[in-house]
C-alpha positions as CSV (number, residue, x, y, z in Angstrom):
1,X,5.5,-18.2,4.3
2,X,4.6,-15.0,6.4
3,X,3.5,-11.9,4.7
4,X,2.2,-8.7,6.0
5,X,-1.4,-8.2,4.6
6,X,-4.4,-9.8,3.0
7,X,-3.4,-8.5,-0.3
8,X,0.1,-9.7,0.0
9,X,-1.5,-13.2,0.5
10,X,-3.4,-12.8,-2.5
11,X,-0.7,-12.0,-4.7
12,X,1.6,-14.6,-4.1
13,X,-1.4,-17.2,-4.4
14,X,-2.3,-15.7,-7.7
15,X,1.7,-16.5,-8.5
16,X,1.4,-20.0,-8.3
17,X,4.7,-20.1,-7.1
18,X,4.4,-20.9,-3.5
19,X,2.5,-24.2,-2.2
20,X,2.5,-24.1,1.3
21,X,1.3,-22.8,4.4
22,X,0.6,-18.9,5.2
23,X,0.7,-16.7,8.4
24,X,-0.8,-12.9,8.2
25,X,1.1,-10.9,10.7
26,X,-1.7,-7.8,10.2
27,X,0.9,-5.1,9.2
28,X,4.3,-4.0,9.7
29,X,5.8,-2.4,12.4
30,X,7.4,1.1,12.1
31,X,11.1,1.7,13.0
32,X,10.6,3.9,16.2
33,X,7.7,1.5,17.7
34,X,8.8,0.2,20.9
35,X,5.7,-2.4,21.3
36,X,5.9,-4.4,18.2
37,X,2.9,-6.9,19.8
38,X,0.6,-4.2,19.8
39,X,1.1,-3.7,15.5
40,X,1.2,-7.5,14.5
41,X,-0.1,-11.2,15.4
42,X,3.8,-11.9,16.5
43,X,2.2,-13.8,19.4
44,X,-0.1,-16.0,17.1
45,X,2.9,-16.6,15.0
46,X,5.1,-17.9,17.5
47,X,2.1,-20.2,18.9
48,X,1.5,-21.1,15.5
49,X,5.0,-22.0,14.9
50,X,4.9,-23.9,18.1
51,X,2.4,-26.5,17.1
52,X,2.9,-27.3,13.4
53,X,5.3,-30.4,13.2
54,X,7.8,-30.9,10.6
55,X,8.4,-27.2,9.6
56,X,11.7,-26.7,8.0
57,X,11.5,-23.2,7.0
58,X,10.1,-19.9,7.3
59,X,10.0,-17.6,4.6
60,X,9.6,-13.8,5.8
61,X,7.9,-12.4,2.9
62,X,7.4,-8.8,3.7
63,X,8.3,-5.5,1.7
64,X,11.2,-4.0,0.9
65,X,11.0,-1.1,2.9
66,X,12.4,0.1,6.4
67,X,8.9,-1.0,8.4
68,X,9.1,-4.5,6.4
69,X,12.9,-4.7,7.1
70,X,12.2,-4.2,10.6
71,X,9.4,-6.4,11.0
72,X,11.4,-9.0,9.8
73,X,14.0,-8.7,11.9
74,X,11.7,-8.7,14.9
75,X,9.9,-11.9,13.3
76,X,13.3,-13.5,12.9
77,X,14.7,-12.5,16.5
78,X,11.4,-14.0,18.0
79,X,11.1,-17.3,15.8
80,X,14.9,-18.1,17.0
81,X,14.2,-17.6,20.4
82,X,11.5,-19.9,21.1
83,X,12.1,-23.8,21.5
84,X,10.2,-24.8,18.4
85,X,12.5,-22.3,16.2
86,X,15.4,-23.9,17.2
87,X,16.6,-25.3,13.7
88,X,14.2,-24.2,11.6
89,X,15.5,-22.3,8.9
90,X,14.6,-18.5,8.6
91,X,14.9,-16.9,4.7
92,X,13.6,-14.0,3.5
93,X,12.7,-12.8,-0.3
94,X,15.9,-12.4,-3.0
95,X,16.0,-8.3,-3.1
96,X,17.8,-6.8,-6.0
97,X,17.3,-5.7,-9.3
98,X,14.3,-5.8,-11.3
99,X,14.2,-6.9,-14.7
100,X,14.9,-4.2,-17.1
101,X,16.3,-2.0,-14.7
102,X,19.3,0.3,-15.8
103,X,22.0,0.7,-13.2
104,X,22.4,4.9,-13.6
105,X,18.3,5.0,-12.1
106,X,18.9,2.4,-9.3
107,X,19.3,3.7,-5.7
108,X,22.0,2.3,-3.1
109,X,20.2,0.2,-1.3
110,X,18.8,-1.7,-4.1
111,X,22.2,-2.3,-5.7
112,X,23.5,-3.2,-2.2
113,X,20.8,-5.8,-2.1
114,X,21.3,-7.1,-5.6
115,X,24.9,-7.5,-4.6
116,X,24.0,-9.4,-1.0
117,X,21.7,-11.9,-2.9
118,X,23.6,-12.6,-6.2
119,X,23.8,-16.2,-7.6
């Protein structure tokens, strides 16, 4: 699981919902930033994935913000372009409506995410 910050790691770990390895990127990449490698530890992530044997999935657990989505896209593209990334499933956390949310107060992007991630 790839998270942006130590606090994200701590939150997921406290939930007890995930039992696997983590990688902390060290932040997110603003949308207009042209040099993501100066903002996050992308090269280290790629090296880490390259040496893990039997890796089947990388979960990109980044914030549902424009910067988080941009960072997820950069990470996904980089992972898919390394030899070790071939055949590894790359996923993101589900997005959508929170429990108790009322549709009339939900923004369009949240509704779009809920529709795309329905089950």
